[in-house]
C-alpha atoms as one frame of an Amber mdcrd trajectory, in Angstrom:
protein
  89.557  94.269 128.624  91.486  97.325 129.728  93.501  95.241 132.225  94.492
  92.774 129.508  95.723  95.623 127.305  97.631  97.108 130.248  99.316  93.784
 131.037 100.208  93.261 127.382 101.638  96.783 127.200 103.701  96.204 130.345
 105.055  92.948 128.919 106.037  94.689 125.669 107.786  97.487 127.556 109.683
  94.973 129.709 110.596  92.945 126.632 111.851  96.018 124.766 113.706  97.160
 127.868 115.392  93.776 128.149 116.361  93.857 124.459 117.709  97.387 124.863
 119.745  96.364 127.910 121.202  93.402 126.003 122.139  95.660 123.074 123.702
  98.210 125.419 125.607  95.433 127.186 127.016  94.170 123.875 127.942  97.701
 122.834 129.660  98.328 126.172 131.613  95.086 125.794 132.770  96.251 122.336
 133.805  99.649 123.693 135.772  97.988 126.503 137.504  95.663 124.010 138.417
  98.614 121.782 139.712 100.562 124.773 141.858  97.679 126.001 143.219  97.146
 122.495 144.101 100.848 122.249 145.788 100.779 125.653 147.811  97.739 124.569
 148.915  99.443 121.360 149.891 102.589 123.259 151.819 100.538 125.822 153.734
  98.770 123.044 154.507 102.102 121.405 155.836 103.506 124.677 157.923 100.423
 125.398 159.375 100.538 121.912 160.276 104.199 122.391 161.804 103.563 125.815
 163.788 100.654 124.399 165.240 102.817 121.633 166.075 105.537 124.122 167.762
 103.070 126.474 169.812 101.496 123.699 170.989 104.858 122.388 171.750 106.067
 125.913 174.076 103.149 126.631 175.347 102.906 123.057 174.746  99.225 122.813
 176.265  97.914 119.615 176.092  94.606 117.885 178.904  92.203 118.400 179.958
  88.891 116.963 181.811  85.972 118.380 184.509  84.365 116.267 184.583  80.610
 116.495
């Protein structure tokens, strides 16, 4: 009887451990997604700033072509 209880307990611990690992894996995937999104936003912000700096440095102005 004691062995049956021990086996059942081990199975429950393994099952809970597996569930916990799956939850942690999902949470890690969400954190990675959020991080990559934040990096993308920061990269766009930097590029936008560099673009403005470059345009003002070279004084690029709009022009039109008369047809």
